N, CA, C and O of each residue as an XYZ file, in Angstrom:
584
protein
N      -4.822    -23.582     -0.959
C      -4.167    -22.974      0.174
C      -5.195    -22.823      1.299
O      -6.311    -22.353      1.081
N      -4.802    -23.222      2.479
C      -5.701    -23.104      3.620
C      -5.134    -22.100      4.620
O      -3.925    -21.882      4.701
N      -6.044    -21.503      5.372
C      -5.632    -20.534      6.389
C      -4.697    -21.215      7.382
O      -4.861    -22.390      7.712
N      -3.725    -20.460      7.845
C      -2.686    -21.003      8.716
C      -2.869    -20.543     10.164
O      -2.824    -21.359     11.085
N      -3.070    -19.270     10.361
C      -3.154    -18.675     11.697
C      -4.274    -17.654     11.740
O      -4.624    -17.058     10.722
N      -4.831    -17.457     12.916
C      -5.737    -16.332     13.138
C      -4.977    -15.347     14.019
O      -5.109    -15.356     15.243
N      -4.189    -14.507     13.381
C      -3.322    -13.596     14.117
C      -4.130    -12.632     14.974
O      -3.703    -12.275     16.072
N      -5.283    -12.211     14.490
C      -6.129    -11.298     15.273
C      -6.522    -11.922     16.606
O      -6.575    -11.232     17.624
N      -6.795    -13.217     16.606
C      -7.184    -13.906     17.839
C      -5.975    -14.265     18.699
O      -6.062    -14.261     19.927
N      -4.861    -14.571     18.065
C      -3.681    -15.026     18.797
C      -2.855    -13.881     19.388
O      -2.164    -14.067     20.390
N      -2.924    -12.719     18.781
C      -2.186    -11.542     19.271
C      -3.110    -10.324     19.192
O      -2.826     -9.373     18.464
N      -4.215    -10.356     19.942
C      -5.238     -9.313     19.773
C      -4.757     -7.893     20.067
O      -5.151     -6.961     19.365
N      -3.927     -7.705     21.071
C      -3.464     -6.347     21.382
C      -2.582     -5.790     20.269
O      -2.688     -4.615     19.918
N      -1.724     -6.621     19.723
C      -0.860     -6.168     18.633
C      -1.663     -5.928     17.359
O      -1.425     -4.957     16.640
N      -2.609     -6.813     17.087
C      -3.459     -6.652     15.912
C      -4.256     -5.352     16.009
O      -4.401     -4.615     15.035
N      -4.766     -5.096     17.210
C      -5.520     -3.852     17.454
C      -4.623     -2.630     17.243
O      -5.082     -1.612     16.725
N      -3.359     -2.720     17.634
C      -2.428     -1.610     17.445
C      -2.172     -1.356     15.958
O      -2.064     -0.204     15.536
N      -2.076     -2.419     15.169
C      -1.884     -2.250     13.727
C      -3.130     -1.608     13.121
O      -3.021     -0.739     12.256
N      -4.302     -2.030     13.566
C      -5.547     -1.412     13.092
C      -5.588      0.080     13.442
O      -6.030      0.901     12.638
N      -5.128      0.418     14.636
C      -5.109      1.827     15.053
C      -4.135      2.624     14.178
O      -4.440      3.746     13.772
N      -2.975      2.049     13.891
C      -2.021      2.715     13.006
C      -2.639      2.924     11.631
O      -2.505      4.000     11.047
N      -3.312      1.909     11.112
C      -3.970      2.012      9.816
C      -5.025      3.120      9.835
O      -5.154      3.876      8.872
N      -5.770      3.211     10.920
C      -6.766      4.276     11.050
C      -6.124      5.654     11.076
O      -6.652      6.598     10.489
N      -4.991      5.774     11.752
C      -4.278      7.056     11.805
C      -3.750      7.436     10.422
O      -3.795      8.605     10.038
N      -3.257      6.463      9.683
C      -2.792      6.730      8.315
C      -3.959      7.241      7.472
O      -3.805      8.181      6.692
N      -5.122      6.620      7.634
C      -6.300      7.042      6.881
C      -6.701      8.478      7.142
O      -7.308      9.124      6.288
N      -6.362      8.983      8.323
C      -6.707     10.358      8.703
C      -5.501     11.304      8.605
O      -5.553     12.423      9.117
N      -4.438     10.871      7.963
C      -3.173     11.612      7.966
C      -3.141     12.816      7.040
O      -2.228     13.638      7.118
N      -4.120     12.922      6.173
C      -4.117     14.020      5.222
C      -3.655     13.623      3.832
O      -3.775     14.416      2.898
N      -3.131     12.418      3.671
C      -2.806     11.942      2.325
C      -4.095     11.761      1.539
O      -5.092     11.272      2.070
N      -4.070     12.156      0.276
C      -5.266     12.004     -0.545
C      -5.711     10.547     -0.582
O      -4.875      9.650     -0.688
N      -7.021     10.301     -0.496
C      -7.521      8.929     -0.550
C      -7.035      8.174     -1.793
O      -6.713      6.989     -1.705
N      -6.980      8.841     -2.937
C      -6.509      8.169     -4.161
C      -5.099      7.625     -3.961
O      -4.821      6.477     -4.310
N      -4.211      8.441     -3.403
C      -2.836      7.986     -3.175
C      -2.795      6.827     -2.188
O      -2.037      5.875     -2.371
N      -3.602      6.908     -1.153
C      -3.634      5.814     -0.179
C      -4.061      4.509     -0.852
O      -3.472      3.457     -0.601
N      -5.071      4.576     -1.695
C      -5.527      3.363     -2.387
C      -4.458      2.829     -3.342
O      -4.222      1.622     -3.397
N      -3.819      3.718     -4.085
C      -2.791      3.277     -5.021
C      -1.615      2.633     -4.283
O      -1.096      1.603     -4.711
N      -1.205      3.238     -3.187
C      -0.105      2.699     -2.386
C      -0.463      1.313     -1.844
O       0.333      0.379     -1.940
N      -1.647      1.188     -1.283
C      -2.069     -0.104     -0.726
C      -2.118     -1.177     -1.797
O      -1.671     -2.303     -1.578
N      -2.652     -0.836     -2.936
C      -2.770     -1.812     -4.010
C      -1.396     -2.197     -4.554
O      -1.116     -3.382     -4.735
N      -0.537     -1.211     -4.816
C       0.767     -1.533     -5.410
C       1.640     -2.339     -4.459
O       2.265     -3.311     -4.884
N       1.699     -1.971     -3.207
C       2.496     -2.740     -2.243
C       1.954     -4.163     -2.116
O       2.726     -5.118     -2.035
N       0.646     -4.302     -2.100
C       0.038     -5.631     -1.987
C       0.329     -6.481     -3.214
O       0.526     -7.690     -3.093
N       0.359     -5.870     -4.393
C       0.744     -6.596     -5.600
C       2.183     -7.081     -5.494
O       2.470     -8.249     -5.757
N       3.079     -6.192     -5.113
C       4.495     -6.539     -4.991
C       4.683     -7.680     -4.008
O       5.469     -8.595     -4.256
N       3.968     -7.630     -2.898
C       4.123     -8.626     -1.842
C       3.330     -9.904     -2.095
O       3.386    -10.835     -1.292
N       2.597     -9.956     -3.196
C       1.848    -11.162     -3.528
C       0.739    -11.484     -2.549
O       0.476    -12.652     -2.261
N       0.090    -10.457     -2.040
C      -0.975    -10.648     -1.055
C      -2.345    -10.578     -1.729
O      -2.909     -9.498     -1.901
N      -2.869    -11.735     -2.103
C      -4.163    -11.793     -2.789
C      -5.281    -11.228     -1.908
O      -6.170    -10.532     -2.398
N      -5.232    -11.525     -0.623
C      -6.255    -11.022      0.294
C      -6.302     -9.495      0.245
O      -7.376     -8.908      0.116
N      -5.140     -8.856      0.348
C      -5.089     -7.389      0.376
C      -5.378     -6.774     -0.990
O      -6.024     -5.729     -1.067
N      -4.913     -7.401     -2.065
C      -5.239     -6.889     -3.406
C      -6.750     -6.873     -3.579
O      -7.321     -5.872     -4.010
N      -7.396     -7.982     -3.242
C      -8.857     -8.081     -3.366
C      -9.545     -7.009     -2.516
O     -10.427     -6.296     -2.996
N      -9.141     -6.907     -1.272
C      -9.738     -5.935     -0.353
C      -9.564     -4.506     -0.849
O     -10.519     -3.729     -0.850
N      -8.361     -4.155     -1.268
C      -8.089     -2.770     -1.624
C      -8.660     -2.381     -2.984
O      -8.980     -1.213     -3.204
N      -8.791     -3.327     -3.885
C      -9.499     -3.034     -5.132
C     -10.958     -2.726     -4.821
O     -11.512     -1.751     -5.329
N     -11.577     -3.550     -3.993
C     -12.982     -3.322     -3.637
C     -13.165     -1.980     -2.931
O     -14.105     -1.245     -3.233
N     -12.273     -1.657     -1.996
C     -12.374     -0.379     -1.292
C     -12.179      0.797     -2.252
O     -12.903      1.791     -2.175
N     -11.218      0.686     -3.141
C     -10.958      1.770     -4.096
C     -12.139      1.976     -5.037
O     -12.520      3.111     -5.322
N     -12.709      0.891     -5.513
C     -13.886      1.005     -6.379
C     -15.031      1.688     -5.631
O     -15.718      2.546     -6.185
N     -15.230      1.304     -4.373
C     -16.297      1.899     -3.563
C     -16.063      3.391     -3.331
O     -17.014      4.150     -3.143
N     -14.797      3.809     -3.344
C     -14.453      5.224     -3.164
C     -14.448      5.993     -4.483
O     -14.129      7.182     -4.509
N     -14.802      5.317     -5.581
C     -14.944      5.997     -6.858
C     -13.720      6.001     -7.754
O     -13.698      6.704     -8.764
N     -12.708      5.235     -7.405
C     -11.541      5.149     -8.288
C     -11.904      4.256     -9.464
O     -12.456      3.169     -9.297
N     -11.585      4.732    -10.636
C     -11.912      4.070    -11.892
C     -11.297      2.672    -11.965
O     -10.131      2.487    -11.615
N     -12.079      1.690    -12.417
C     -11.608      0.310    -12.517
C     -10.400      0.189    -13.441
O      -9.475     -0.569    -13.150
N     -10.397      0.917    -14.538
C      -9.273      0.833    -15.467
C      -7.975      1.279    -14.786
O      -6.922      0.677    -14.995
N      -8.056      2.315    -13.989
C      -6.880      2.773    -13.242
C      -6.359      1.662    -12.344
O      -5.154      1.414    -12.288
N      -7.263      0.996    -11.646
C      -6.852     -0.084    -10.742
C      -6.241     -1.255    -11.513
O      -5.284     -1.875    -11.051
N      -6.794     -1.551    -12.682
C      -6.226     -2.622    -13.506
C      -4.801     -2.308    -13.933
O      -3.999     -3.220    -14.136
N      -4.481     -1.040    -14.068
C      -3.185     -0.650    -14.613
C      -2.154     -0.257    -13.556
O      -1.053      0.168    -13.905
N      -2.486     -0.389    -12.288
C      -1.524     -0.053    -11.238
C      -0.245     -0.883    -11.381
O       0.850     -0.362    -11.167
N      -0.365     -2.139    -11.731
C       0.810     -3.007    -11.851
C       1.762     -2.547    -12.954
O       2.951     -2.865    -12.924
N       1.238     -1.797    -13.929
C       2.062     -1.319    -15.052
C       1.974      0.205    -15.154
O       1.915      0.757    -16.253
N       1.966      0.865    -14.026
C       1.747      2.305    -13.962
C       2.738      3.111    -14.791
O       2.388      4.177    -15.296
N       3.949      2.632    -14.939
C       4.950      3.392    -15.711
C       4.561      3.519    -17.184
O       4.926      4.490    -17.846
N       3.822      2.536    -17.691
C       3.450      2.515    -19.101
C       2.071      3.106    -19.368
O       1.630      3.145    -20.517
N       1.389      3.562    -18.334
C       0.016      4.043    -18.490
C      -0.078      5.556    -18.339
O       0.556      6.137    -17.457
N      -0.874      6.198    -19.203
C      -1.078      7.647    -19.074
C      -2.121      8.018    -18.014
O      -2.407      9.201    -17.830
N      -2.687      7.041    -17.323
C      -3.758      7.321    -16.362
C      -3.276      7.871    -15.024
O      -4.087      8.240    -14.175
N      -1.961      7.929    -14.834
C      -1.424      8.339    -13.540
C      -0.745      9.699    -13.655
O       0.099      9.912    -14.525
N      -1.126     10.624    -12.759
C      -0.537     11.956    -12.782
C       0.806     11.965    -12.038
O       1.276     10.927    -11.572
N       1.393     13.114    -11.940
C       2.726     13.248    -11.352
C       2.767     12.779     -9.902
O       3.704     12.092     -9.497
N       1.751     13.148     -9.116
C       1.713     12.715     -7.706
C       1.520     11.211     -7.609
O       2.161     10.553     -6.789
N       0.636     10.660     -8.442
C       0.445      9.205     -8.456
C       1.770      8.505     -8.734
O       2.151      7.566     -8.036
N       2.460      8.974     -9.759
C       3.718      8.344    -10.180
C       4.781      8.432     -9.090
O       5.503      7.468     -8.834
N       4.870      9.582     -8.460
C       5.851      9.737     -7.383
C       5.510      8.824     -6.209
O       6.400      8.216     -5.614
N       4.220      8.727     -5.874
C       3.802      7.858     -4.768
C       4.046      6.391     -5.106
O       4.502      5.627     -4.256
N       3.748      5.994     -6.329
C       3.961      4.601     -6.730
C       5.451      4.261     -6.790
O       5.852      3.166     -6.396
N       6.259      5.180     -7.275
C       7.705      4.968     -7.310
C       8.259      4.812     -5.898
O       9.052      3.908     -5.633
N       7.839      5.696     -4.990
C       8.290      5.632     -3.601
C       7.793      4.346     -2.937
O       8.513      3.730     -2.151
N       6.566      3.946     -3.253
C       6.018      2.704     -2.709
C       6.875      1.516     -3.113
O       7.188      0.663     -2.283
N       7.252      1.458     -4.367
C       8.075      0.342     -4.832
C       9.444      0.356     -4.156
O       9.934     -0.691     -3.733
N      10.056      1.512     -4.053
C      11.380      1.600     -3.444
C      11.349      1.192     -1.976
O      12.206      0.434     -1.523
N      10.366      1.691     -1.233
C      10.270      1.378      0.192
C       9.859     -0.079      0.409
O      10.405     -0.748      1.286
N       8.915     -0.572     -0.371
C       8.457     -1.951     -0.217
C       9.567     -2.942     -0.550
O       9.699     -3.980      0.100
N      10.355     -2.619     -1.555
C      11.448     -3.501     -1.985
C      12.781     -3.080     -1.374
O      13.825     -3.221     -2.011
N      12.756     -2.581     -0.185
C      13.915     -1.995      0.466
C      15.134     -2.906      0.478
O      16.254     -2.411      0.354
N      14.966     -4.197      0.620
C      16.113     -5.109      0.616
C      16.838     -5.094     -0.725
O      18.055     -5.273     -0.782
N      16.084     -4.880     -1.808
C      16.707     -4.814     -3.133
C      17.162     -3.402     -3.493
O      18.203     -3.226     -4.125
N      16.388     -2.401     -3.094
C      16.666     -1.036     -3.560
C      17.607     -0.272     -2.644
O      18.408      0.539     -3.110
N      17.516     -0.526     -1.351
C      18.254      0.297     -0.395
C      17.715      1.718     -0.318
O      18.300      2.575      0.343
N      16.617      1.960     -0.985
C      15.975      3.282     -1.071
C      17.022      4.354     -1.415
O      17.402      5.159     -0.565
N      17.471      4.349     -2.653
C      18.547      5.264     -3.049
C      18.123      6.734     -3.024
O      16.938      7.066     -3.056
N      19.132      7.591     -2.966
C      18.888      9.032     -2.943
C      18.070      9.487     -4.146
O      17.249     10.396     -4.022
N      18.281      8.869     -5.310
C      17.528      9.260     -6.500
C      16.035      9.054     -6.325
O      15.233      9.865     -6.789
N      15.657      7.968     -5.654
C      14.228      7.723     -5.401
C      13.668      8.790     -4.457
O      12.568      9.301     -4.668
N      14.428      9.114     -3.427
C      13.999     10.174     -2.508
C      13.903     11.511     -3.239
O      12.942     12.259     -3.060
N      14.900     11.799     -4.056
C      14.908     13.066     -4.790
C      13.694     13.195     -5.702
O      13.113     14.274     -5.809
N      13.302     12.091     -6.367
C      12.108     12.127     -7.227
C      10.855     12.370     -6.390
O       9.981     13.136     -6.796
N      10.761     11.731     -5.237
C       9.606     11.962     -4.358
C       9.593     13.410     -3.870
O       8.535     14.035     -3.788
N      10.753     13.928     -3.553
C      10.869     15.288     -3.010
C      10.488     16.353     -4.033
O      10.115     17.463     -3.654
N      10.575     16.035     -5.317
C      10.163     16.977     -6.352
C       8.657     17.206     -6.347
O       8.177     18.225     -6.842
N       7.920     16.263     -5.793
C       6.456     16.310     -5.830
C       5.847     16.486     -4.437
O       4.814     17.137     -4.286
N       6.484     15.910     -3.431
C       5.940     15.908     -2.075
C       6.814     16.723     -1.128
O       8.028     16.816     -1.303
N       6.173     17.309     -0.126
C       6.921     17.949      0.955
C       7.544     16.846      1.820
O       7.175     15.678      1.705
N       8.475     17.222      2.673
C       9.065     16.231      3.575
C       8.007     15.622      4.488
O       8.046     14.424      4.767
N       7.069     16.431      4.951
C       5.996     15.917      5.814
C       5.124     14.921      5.055
O       4.702     13.908      5.613
N       4.855     15.212      3.783
C       4.068     14.268      2.975
C       4.835     12.968      2.750
O       4.249     11.886      2.789
N       6.132     13.068      2.517
C       6.944     11.852      2.349
C       6.940     11.042      3.639
O       6.875      9.813      3.602
N       7.008     11.714      4.763
C       6.958     11.011      6.050
C       5.641     10.251      6.192
O       5.635      9.079      6.568
N       4.524     10.921      5.892
C       3.216     10.265      5.999
C       3.087      9.136      4.977
O       2.552      8.071      5.284
N       3.575      9.373      3.777
C       3.549      8.357      2.731
C       4.377      7.134      3.134
O       3.960      5.998      2.907
N       5.530      7.365      3.722
C       6.392      6.265      4.157
C       5.713      5.435      5.241
O       5.807      4.207      5.229
N       5.041      6.083      6.165
C       4.320      5.340      7.205
C       3.148      4.581      6.596
O       2.862      3.456      7.007
N       2.465      5.177      5.621
C       1.381      4.467      4.922
C       1.923      3.211      4.227
O       1.297      2.152      4.278
N       3.071      3.333      3.589
C       3.682      2.188      2.910
C       4.086      1.130      3.930
O       3.849     -0.060      3.724
N       4.688      1.562      5.018
C       5.063      0.613      6.066
C       3.858     -0.110      6.631
O       3.925     -1.305      6.917
N       2.758      0.607      6.794
C       1.549      0.008      7.363
C       0.978     -1.060      6.444
O       0.628     -2.143      6.912
N       0.874     -0.783      5.147
C       0.341     -1.810      4.253
C       1.298     -2.991      4.162
O       0.863     -4.128      3.982
N       2.580     -2.737      4.283
C       3.532     -3.844      4.299
C       3.345     -4.718      5.538
O       3.492     -5.938      5.458
N       3.023     -4.113      6.676
C       2.702     -4.902      7.876
C       1.479     -5.769      7.591
O       1.491     -6.970      7.859
N       0.425     -5.164      7.049
C      -0.792     -5.930      6.748
C      -0.504     -7.071      5.770
O      -1.006     -8.181      5.948
N       0.299     -6.803      4.743
C       0.630     -7.848      3.775
C       1.337     -9.007      4.465
O       1.050    -10.169      4.174
N       2.246     -8.707      5.364
C       2.975     -9.753      6.048
C       2.073    -10.550      6.981
O       2.231    -11.763      7.119
N       1.135     -9.874      7.616
C       0.155    -10.580      8.452
C      -0.694    -11.499      7.583
O      -0.847    -12.682      7.889
N      -1.242    -10.960      6.510
C      -2.166    -11.730      5.674
C      -1.484    -12.894      4.966
O      -2.037    -13.992      4.912
N      -0.287    -12.667      4.421
C       0.394    -13.739      3.696
C       0.879    -14.814      4.654
O       0.704    -16.002      4.382
N       1.482    -14.424      5.763
C       1.986    -15.434      6.698
C       0.869    -16.242      7.323
O       1.044    -17.425      7.614
N      -0.285    -15.612      7.535
C      -1.437    -16.303      8.117
C      -2.255    -17.064      7.070
O      -3.147    -17.846      7.401
N      -1.925    -16.811      5.791
C      -2.685    -17.395      4.676
C      -4.156    -17.001      4.757
O      -5.055    -17.823      4.583
N      -4.372    -15.690      5.031
C      -5.738    -15.184      5.086
C      -6.400    -15.392      3.734
O      -5.772    -15.196      2.693
N      -7.644    -15.779      3.746
C      -8.376    -16.107      2.530
C      -9.309    -14.972      2.141
O     -10.084    -14.483      2.963
N      -9.229    -14.556      0.884
C     -10.165    -13.549      0.414
C     -11.422    -14.261     -0.067
O     -11.357    -15.409     -0.507
N     -12.562    -13.588      0.014
C     -13.813    -14.222     -0.448
C     -13.739    -14.541     -1.950
O     -13.198    -13.763     -2.736
N     -14.277    -15.665     -2.319
C     -14.283    -16.039     -3.741
C     -15.614    -15.735     -4.384
O     -15.795    -15.985     -5.575
């Protein structure tokens, strides 16, 4: 697979705006662990090798255990994830797969048992942001270092 587009160069103002949104999400008050789990899980779902590679490296650098990162794809079957992790990962899957899920009330209700409405709002924007990045990286065929 070869790179297709350099979106950063072709649409610099828009790319810069996405970077600014990503920076705001990083400062939103969501726990860093949740942010890393959300980024990794959405990137897995979207098949974005560039983002999976990037976010695993960032999470490891932030001290998240490698075994935890290996098991994000099968989080439902792993005891390594606490209640907040599980709620964030469930919400990430529902929002990322919105065309299939329609984000049902049950998914919202499960998130609401663990998160405040303000936290769900921030979490939803974090999920939307990584989905934007995944779409940029996959459509552009961005290459991760080998």
